[in-house]
Backbone as a ProteinNet text record, in pm:
[ID]
protein_1_A
[PRIMARY]
MTRTIPSVVLNALDDDVISPFFAVELLFDSPNELRLWTGVGDLSYGGHTWTGSGNLLDISSIEEGSDLAVRGATITLSGMTS
[TERTIARY]
-10953.2	-10870.9	-10925	-10898.1	-10984.5	-10859.5	-10862.5	-10785.2	-10866	-10778.9	-10834.1	-10842.8	-10927.4	-10844.4	-10882.8	-10741.8	-10708.1	-10834.6	-10876.4	-10998.8	-10979.9	-10787.3	-10767.6	-10783.8	-10741.6	-10747.4	-10922.9	-11016.3	-11165.3	-11162.1	-11131.7	-11179.5	-11170.5	-11012.5	-10916	-10994.8	-11129.2	-11158.1	-11298.6	-11344.1	-11399.8	-11393.6	-11244.4	-11193.4	-11215.9	-11263.4	-11239	-11139.3	-10984.5	-10825.5	-10815.6	-10800.8	-10707.3	-10586.8	-10427.1	-10359.5	-10253.2	-10288.9	-10215.1	-10078.2	-9992.7	-9836.1	-9784	-9688.2	-9670.7	-9485.4	-9420.6	-9370.7	-9291.5	-9152.3	-9076.1	-8965.3	-8888.8	-8822	-8735.4	-8579.3	-8524.6	-8424.9	-8318.8	-8278	-8122.6	-8037.9	-7943.9	-7846.7	-7739.6	-7646	-7578.7	-7567.1	-7539.2	-7587.1	-7561.2	-7693	-7735.8	-7748.6	-7810.1	-7948.4	-8039.3	-8183	-8194.6	-8221.4	-8249.1	-8450.7	-8492.3	-8682.5	-8691.1	-8803.6	-8846	-8971.8	-9066.1	-9159.8	-9185.3	-9272.2	-9338.7	-9341.1	-9322.3	-9330.9	-9245.8	-9258.6	-9119.4	-9094.2	-8985.5	-8929.1	-8935.2	-8908.3	-8854.5	-9028.1	-9061.5	-9159.2	-9116	-9206.5	-9215.1	-9268.9	-9246.7	-9367.3	-9331.8	-9394.5	-9408.3	-9247.8	-9257.8	-9059.8	-8938	-8964.6	-8870.9	-8856.2	-8757.4	-8753.5	-8795.5	-8772.3	-8863.9	-8796.4	-8721.4	-8695.8	-8772.1	-8825	-8921.9	-8791.1	-8882.7	-8806.3	-8928.3	-9005	-9102.5	-9127.9	-9153.4	-9186.3	-9037.7	-8904.3	-8817.1	-8811.5	-8949.5	-8998.3	-9069.2	-9071	-9196.8	-9209.6	-9331.2	-9377.8	-9464.9	-9442.6	-9579.9	-9640.8	-9730.2	-9888	-9836.7	-9907.5	-9916.1	-9991	-9984.3	-10063.7	-10026.8	-10207.1	-10199.1	-10247.2	-10224.7	-10334.8	-10419.2	-10511.7	-10660.8	-10588.3	-10484	-10466.8	-10344.1	-10395.9	-10319.3	-10130	-10146.6	-9971.6	-9907.4	-9867.7	-9819.7	-9747.9	-9754.3	-9704.7	-9586	-9520.2	-9406.6	-9424.1	-9356.3	-9343.1	-9184.1	-9218	-9141	-9104.2	-8991.2	-8921.4	-8816.3	-8848.7	-8804.7	-8768.5	-8579.3	-8544.4	-8562.6	-8556.7	-8468.7	-8381.3	-8352.7	-8214	-8278.7	-8386.6	-8460.2	-8577.1	-8755	-8830.9	-8864.1	-8948.4	-8974.5	-9023.6
-6021.4	-5913.6	-5804.5	-5715.8	-5576.1	-5439.8	-5355.6	-5231.2	-5119.7	-5051.9	-4933.7	-4784.9	-4726.3	-4600.6	-4495.4	-4434.8	-4292.2	-4218.2	-4136.1	-3992.9	-3903.5	-3885.1	-3797.6	-3786.1	-3932.5	-3996.2	-4014.1	-4047.3	-4012.3	-3887.9	-3743.1	-3666	-3556.8	-3649	-3531.8	-3582	-3703.4	-3782.9	-3675.4	-3557	-3492.3	-3314.8	-3348.5	-3240.4	-3232.7	-3106	-3051.3	-3162.9	-3143.5	-3162.1	-3254.9	-3378.8	-3498.3	-3540.4	-3510	-3511.3	-3680.3	-3791.4	-3890.7	-3927.4	-3935.4	-4003.7	-4132.8	-4197.6	-4289.2	-4332.4	-4324.1	-4265.7	-4432.5	-4397.6	-4519.2	-4493	-4563.5	-4519.4	-4635.4	-4693.7	-4769.2	-4795.2	-4833.2	-4941.4	-4992.8	-4919.9	-5010.7	-5039.3	-5137.3	-5155.4	-5047.7	-4914.4	-4809.7	-4695	-4574.1	-4491.8	-4442.9	-4458	-4366.6	-4392.8	-4352.1	-4389.8	-4336.9	-4323.9	-4278.7	-4318.1	-4205.6	-4138	-4049.4	-4109	-4062	-4107.1	-3995.9	-3940.5	-3948.6	-3959.1	-3947.7	-3804.5	-3701.9	-3600.1	-3498.5	-3376.2	-3287.9	-3182.3	-3216.7	-3136.5	-3167.6	-3137.9	-3198.4	-3173	-3298.1	-3325.4	-3339.7	-3293.8	-3314.1	-3380.2	-3550.6	-3573.5	-3657.9	-3689	-3826	-3733.5	-3625.1	-3598.9	-3620.1	-3627.7	-3653.6	-3587.9	-3574.8	-3505.3	-3607.5	-3614.7	-3717.8	-3651.6	-3664.1	-3636.8	-3607.3	-3535.8	-3580.4	-3657	-3755.3	-3847.8	-3812.6	-3779.2	-3745.3	-3879.8	-3844.8	-4001.8	-4107.7	-4075.4	-4134.8	-4264.6	-4229.6	-4399.2	-4413.7	-4570.8	-4643.6	-4781.9	-4761.8	-4928.1	-4967.1	-5087.9	-5235.1	-5227.4	-5259.5	-5295	-5416.3	-5364.9	-5479.1	-5588.1	-5661.7	-5736.3	-5791.8	-5812.4	-5851.3	-5968.2	-6033.1	-6154.9	-6128.5	-6219.2	-6220.8	-6156.2	-6189.5	-6166.7	-6060.2	-5995.7	-5840.7	-5826.9	-5901.5	-5954.2	-5902.5	-5825.5	-5783.2	-5889.7	-5952.8	-6067.7	-6015	-5880.6	-5843.4	-5670.7	-5643.1	-5486	-5558.6	-5414.4	-5381.4	-5189.2	-5183.9	-5037.2	-5080.7	-4928.3	-4908.4	-4774.6	-4752.1	-4569.4	-4552.3	-4487.8	-4464.9	-4353.6	-4348.8	-4215.8	-4119.3	-4159.5	-4104.7	-4176.3	-4116.3	-4162.1	-4171.6	-4300.8	-4413.3	-4302.5
11693	11727.8	11683.2	11701.4	11643	11667.4	11551.5	11566.3	11552.5	11664.5	11753.5	11678.3	11584.2	11545.3	11640.1	11657.6	11758.2	11701.7	11827.5	11823.2	11707.7	11770.4	11609	11475.9	11444.3	11245.6	11260.5	11311.1	11301.7	11293.3	11411	11398.8	11249.8	11227.3	11061.4	10929	10971.3	10846.5	10757.9	10875.7	10865	10812.1	10820.2	10717.8	10575.3	10530	10372.7	10293.9	10376.5	10289.1	10321.8	10308.5	10394.8	10311.5	10386.7	10315.4	10402.2	10358	10434.5	10367.4	10447.7	10321.4	10402.8	10398.8	10423.5	10522.5	10647.3	10640.1	10733.2	10651.2	10681.7	10789.1	10948.1	11027.6	11023.2	10902.3	10899.8	11029.4	11075.5	11176.3	11110.2	11157.4	11087.2	11211.9	11230.2	11320.3	11339.1	11343.1	11405.7	11489.8	11570.2	11631.9	11491.3	11421.7	11333.8	11203.5	11278.7	11185.4	11081.2	11022.1	10864	10852	10873.8	10851.5	10767.4	10665.5	10554.8	10511.6	10460.4	10413.8	10287.6	10291.5	10109.3	10059.3	10143.9	10121.7	10115	10024.2	9999.5	10162.8	10173.8	10305.1	10378.5	10561.7	10638.1	10704.1	10788.5	10868.5	11001.8	11122.4	11231.6	11316.9	11361.8	11404.4	11550.7	11549.6	11702.6	11748.9	11777.8	11855.2	11695.6	11650.1	11517	11425.8	11327.8	11228.6	11101.5	11023.2	10879.4	10740.6	10677.5	10584.1	10431.6	10366.9	10281	10145.1	10093.1	9936.4	9854.6	9859.5	9742.4	9711.7	9491.8	9432.7	9462.1	9562.2	9574.6	9641.6	9687.9	9797.4	9765.8	9761.5	9729.2	9786.1	9866.5	9966.7	9865.1	9906.8	9776.8	9917.5	9827.6	9936.2	10005.6	10110.7	10282.1	10256.6	10275.4	10296.5	10459.7	10455.8	10651.5	10685.4	10810.6	10864.8	10882.5	10947	11030.2	11171.1	11210.8	11311.4	11320.9	11254	11229.5	11234.9	11171.9	11201.4	11008.5	11000.7	10855	10830.2	10668.7	10592.6	10527.1	10556.6	10436	10312.9	10265.2	10194	10155.7	10076.5	10018.7	10011.5	10067.3	10043.7	9938.4	9849.8	9769.7	9764.4	9713.3	9807.3	9606.4	9531.1	9405.5	9351.1	9328.2	9264.8	9143.1	9075.5	8953.2	8985.2	8901.8	8876.4	8787.3	8767.1	8653.5	8536.1
[MASK]
++++++++++++++++++++++++++++++++++++++++++++++++++++++++++++++++++++++++++++++++++

């Protein structure tokens, strides 16, 4: 199985400054979703608004198998930094 990198990402790799981030969309048993990203302030992306969580959001290493399936990750939202 092969992973394809979108051209917008490949083009961004030539930029002088690259600011990668993680974004997490949590779906609950209600019509509300919680969208968080690892920066500060609101982020508009993909037609949604993502709330900045700064250092309060932590995502563990993500294991991936040879079939590109994710094996698991831990998402932690904390009220205070260590």
